[in-house]
Structures are given as structure tokens and as C-alpha cells.
N, C-alpha and C positions, 0 to 999 in steps of 0.2 A: 884725853881721847887720842888713840894712836891714828896714824895715817891710813892704816888698813881698815879700821872700823868705819870711817866716814864713807868710803865708796860703798861698803856693804849696806849701810843704812839708807843711802840715796837710792840704791838699786831696789831695796825693799819697798820704799815709798813709791817709786815709779811703777812697780808691779801692781801695788794696791790701786793706784790711780787708773791704770789701764783696765783692771778688773771692774772697778766702779763704772767706768765709761761704757764697758760692754754690757753691764747689767741695765744701765739707763737706756742704751740703744735698743736692747731687747724689749724693754717695756714700751718704748715708743712704737716699735714695729707691731707689737701685739695690739696696742690701742688703735693703730691705723687699720689693722686687719679686721677687728671686730666693730669698727665704727659704723653706725647706721644713721644716716642723716634723718632728721625729723621732717615729716611731710606737713607743711603748714597749709591749713585750709584758708582759702580766700573767698571773696565774693566776686562773682562774675557779672558784669553788666550785659544784659541781653540787648543787643542792638539790631532790631529787625530792619530789613531794608525799607527804604522809602522815607518820606518826610514826616516824621512823627514828632509829637511834642512831649512824649513821656518815655522815660527810661525806667525799666523795672530791674531792681537789684534782687537777685534770688540767691540766698546763701547755699553753698554746697553742703551736702549732708554725708556723714560717714556711715550712718546706720539706716539703710533703706527700709528696714522692717518697721521703723518708727514713723515713716512718712504717712501722711493722710492718704488713705486708700482711694479717696475720691479724686485726687489730683491726677491730671492727665500726664502721662509720661512724655508726650510729644510737646507739651507746652513749655517745659523747663529745658533750657539749654544745658548740656552736659559739658563739664570742663575737667581736664585732668592736669594737675600741677605737679611737677617733680622738681628735685634739686640735684645738682651735681657737686661732687667734692673736687675742689680746685686746689692744687699745691703750687705755691709760687716759688721763685728762685731761692728764697731763704729757707724753704722747707716748711713754712707755715701753711696751714690749711684753712679754707673758708668755704661756706655754702653759697652756691650760685644758683638762683632760681632760673628755671627754664621756662620759656614762654608757654602759656597754656594752649591746649588744643581745643578748638571750638567746633561744636556740632550745630550747624545752622538749623533753627526751628522754622518750619514752613507751614505747619497746621496743628490744630488741637484735636484731640480724640473725642471730646465731648461736643464742643461747638465746631462743627465740621465746615470746611470751605463751601459746601453746598448751602449752608445757611446764609452765607454772604451772597451767593448767587441768587438764591430764591428771594431774599429781601430786596435786592436790586430790581429783579423782575416785578415784584409787588409794587414798588415805588413808581417805576416807569409806566407800568400798565395802568396805574391809577391817574396818570397825568393826561389832561385833555386841554389842548390849546383852545383859544377862543374860536368858536365856530365849528368845533369838531364833535360836540356833544350837546344834548339838550340842556344839561346843567351848566354848560360853558358858553351860553349865547352872548353874554355881556362881557365876560372876562375869562381868562384861563383858570382852570380849577385842578387842584390835586385832591381827588375824591378818595382820600385815605386818612384815617385817624387812628388814635391809639387803640380804640376798641376793636377795630377791624384787624389790626396787626396782632393784638393780644389773642383774639379768638382764633385767628389763622394758625398761629404757632402753638396755641394751647391745645388745639385739636389735631392739626397735621403733624406738629413737631418736626417739620422739615429741616434737615441738617443738624438735628440735635440727637445725640446718642445717649441711650440709657439701657439698663438691663431690666428684664422682667416683663410681665404682661399687663400690669396695672398702670394705665396712662396717668392717673393722678399722682401716683407715687413717683413715676418717671419724671413728670413735670416738676415735682417738688425737688427731686434730687438734682436736676439740671440747674434749678434756681439756686439751691444751696451751694452748688459748685461754682457757678458764675458770679453770684452776687457777693463778692468780696472785693474790697478796694484794690488789692494787688492783682487779683485775677481780672477785674474789669480793665485795669490799665494794661495788663499783659495781652489780653485778647484784642483790645483796641489797637495797640502798637503792632500786633501781629497781622491784623486783617484790614487796617484802615486803607492802605495803599491799594490792596486788592479790591476792596469795596468800591473805591473811587474809579478804578480802571474798569470794573464791570459796569458801573452806572454809565460811564462815558460811552462804552461800547453799546449798551442797551439803548440809550437815548439817541445815539447817532443812527442806529438801525431802526428805530421806531417809526411806524407809519400811522397816519390817521386819515379819516375821510373828511374832506371839506367839499361841501356842495356835491356830494356823490362821487367825488374823485379822490382816490387814495394817493398820498404822497408822503415823502419823508418830511421831517420838521425843519423849519428854517433856523438859522443861527439865533435869531431873536426868540423864537419859540423854545429852543433848547435853553437859552439863558433864563427864560422865565421859569422853566422847570426847576433849575438850581435855586433860584430866588425863593420860589414857593416852598421848596423843601427846607431851605435854611430858615425861613420864617416859622415853619411848623416845628422844627427842631428847637428853636429858641423858646417858643411858647411852651413846649413840653418841659424844657429845662426850667422855665420860670415856675411852673406848677410844682415840680419836684423840689425846687429850692424853697418855695413857700411852706411845703410840708415839713422840710427839714429845719427851717429857721424858726417857725412859730411854735412855741412850746405846747400850746393847746391844740395844735392842728390835728393830731391823731385822735385826741379825745373828741374833738368836734366832728370828725369824720365818723367815729364810732356812734355818736348820738344820731347823726343823719341816717346811717345805715340801719340803726335800730328802728328809726322812724319809718323807713321803707318797709321793714318787716311788720311793723305794727299796722301799716296800711293793708298789707296782705291778710293779716289775721282779722282785722275789722271787716274787710270785704267778705271773707269766708263766713263770718258770723251773720253779716247782713244777708248774704245769699241764702243761708240756711233758714233764717227767720222769714224771708220773703217766700221761700218754698213752703214753709209750714202754713203761712197765711193763705197762700193760693190753694193748698190742699184743703184747708178748712172750708174755704168758700165752695170749692168744687164738690166736696162731700156733703154740702148742706149741714155743716156742724151747727150746734146750738149757738145762739147769739153770744153767749158768754165766752165760749171757746174761740169763736171768730174774733171777737173784740180783743181778747187776750193776745191772740196771734198777731193782730194788727198793731197793738200797742208795742209788742216786742219788736216787730219789724221796723216801726218808726224809731224806736230807741236805738236799735242797731244801725239804722240808716244815719242817724245823727252822730253816732260814735264813729262811723265810717267817714263821714264828712269832716269831723274834727281831726281824725288821724291824717287825712289828706292835707288839711290846713297846717297842721304841725309839721308834717314832712316838708311842705313847700317853704315854710318859714326857716327851717333848719338849712335847707338847700340854698335859699337866698342868702342867708347869713354866711355860710361857708363860701359860696361863690364870690361874695363881696370881699371876703378876706383874701381869697386867692388873687383877685384882680388888682390888689394893691402892689403886686410884684410885677417887675418889668416883663414885657412881652406877653403876659398872660391874656391881655385883651385881644390878641391877634387870633384867638380861636374861641369858639362858643363855650358857654358855661357848662353844657352837658359834657363836652369833651374834657374840660378842666376837672370837673367832678369825677369823671371816670378815672382819670389819671390819679387823682387823690385817693380814690378807693383802691386802686392797684397798689399804690405806695403803702396804704394801710394794711392790706393783706400780706404783702411781702415783708413788711416790718415786723410782723408777729413772729417770723421765723429767724430774725436776725438779732445778733447780740449787739451790733453797732449800727443800727439803721440810719442814723444821721450821717455818719461817715460814708456809708455806702451810697446814700442818695446824693450827697454832695459830689462824690466821685462821678456818678452817672451824669449829674448836671454839668460838671466840667467837661466831660467827654462829648456831650451833646453840643455844647457851645463851641468846642473846637471843631467838631464836624460841621456845624453850621458855618463857621468861618471858612472852612475848606470849600463848602458848596458855593459860597459867595465868590470865592476866588475862581472857581470853575466857570461861573457865570460871566466873568470878565475876560475869559480867554478867547 
């Protein structure tokens, strides 16, 4: 090879190398221009203000059209996550997550803050310190039970939002919305601190008449209110736990409730037979007609008495079963049975009744502990 051919070949190789480098550089620039970082969904922890014992993890959703239309838009915190493209000194790129933006949740659109305010008023107004009420002559009383609360909100629906004109449908829709483990925990975390603050204000401002003179409550009387409330909360939690833990509980409740209906039916038949007998006597019917009417009346009367005995036997058996659980002896059997019947009715509309009831039980016990803590302040 001659000396002139070597430089030409080296020059050609250099040009090719430069051309290849330019092509690679153009490809890199094109990639950077069209690069779109992937938005990664995360889960955001809802952290309501106040001292709560539950954190609710709510996953972000990309398709709002698929969300449950019964969910409240104000209950779920919204979070936006983005990423930035970072280029270091060597020219390498990496995705850097930017801190999420939080929208603080302050209230729910179905269970409104007015529900919390009304429940606090209901509790405080039902409290009567010793000597301030005919029912509280010997000791302080909290004249409020599960039945009173259930009837109050079942009719008034104070602080509960629904659409339509049918109260029964509205009540059922609210129950279906609220009675889910995640929603129970979310609502409790959202409203617990507000509920305690409202109760503190109401009990501090409450007045009662003692020997004809009106005054505010002493610190000891206020402490007794918190203790009585905690006691009732634990008793209610105990009944709910018994219904969730005993496998035959709901079947036993169903038998008792059927026995209640059987008593009503037997009474109607007895009243009808009694009426027929009285009419036959008043109309001076033939002895055979009167005797037949009397025999039917006696038979229906015996059936009515048997129905009552059966009902009471079922009630006693169910009450005894419930009393085996902690705290349930702190309230009367009628209240315990009413709570059990409430659990039975609600469970029929739930796919996971035991999980729901145990979640309610946990929150009631936590609230009871909070009430005890308020009593010691």
C-alpha cells in the first residue's frame, strides 16, 4: 500500500465515525422530545385531624365513571401525584416523584355534621344527675337506650341525607352506604374529635333543676355523665359482639321474632272468637251455636296462652345467651334483645354482616375508652 492511500483511508473512516455519532445523537434527542413519564397510582393515607385510632387507606381511581355512585365525594380525600424528568451531569435521566397534593376532608355528604351535633344533644339531654329527675332520686341516670336512638333517627333522619320521598327507601340507602367496614372507620375517624368537642360543650353548658333551683353541673356530675355513657357503649358493643360471634345467634333471633308474630296472630284469632261468642249470647242464639262459639273461644284462648309461653321461652334463652358476653349485664334484657333484633334486620342487607358488626363493636369500645378519659380530666 502506498503512503498516499493510507491517509485517504483514515479520512474516510473518520467521516463514517462522525456520521454515525450524528445519527445516534439525533435518535437520543428524538427520544427525549417524545418521552412521556408514566403516572404511577399510589394509595393515600387519610389522616383526619384529632386523636384517632384508625387510619383508612383509600386507593386512587383513574376511572370515576366506575366508582360506586352511593359514595360521598366529600368522604374521600383527593390526591394528585406527578413525576418530573431529571437529567444529571452525565446526561442520564430518571423519574423523580413530586410530593402529592392533599385536599383535607372536613365532612361527609350523606352523614352530615348535623348528625353529630344532634346525637350529642340527644345524649346530654337524656342525662339526669342524682336529685334532678324523678327517675334519678337514688342515683344519676342516662335515660336513653338503643331503641330511643333508633326510633329518633329512623323517623327524623336528622343529619342524614338521601334522595326521594320514600322514608323507608331513604333509610335503607343510608344504611347501605354507612354499614361497610371501610366507611364505618372513615366516618369515625372523620367525626370522632368533633363529636367529643360537641359533647364537652353541651355538658359544660347543661343545666338541671335541683330542689327547684336551676344550676350548671358540677365537675363530679359531668364525670358521671361520661362514665354512664361509656358503660352503655360497652354494653351495646357486647351485644353486637355476641351476635357476630355465636354462629346460631341470627337463627335464634329469627325464631324469637317469629314467636312474637305468632303471639299477635293468636291474639287476633282469640279476639275474633271472643267477639263471636259474645254476639251469640247477645243475640240469644240457639244453645248449640252458643256452645260451639264458646268452645272455639276457649281453644283460641289456650292457643294464645301457649304462643305467649313459647315467646317468653325463646326470649329467655336468647337473653341468657347474650348475657354470657362481657358488659351485656350492664343493661336490661329488653334493651339487649332490641339491639340483637336491630343486628338481625341490618344483617339481611349485608354481604359481610359479621365483619361489619365487629367493626362497629371496635369503634364503640374505642369511643367508650375516650369517654372514660374525658371523665378523668
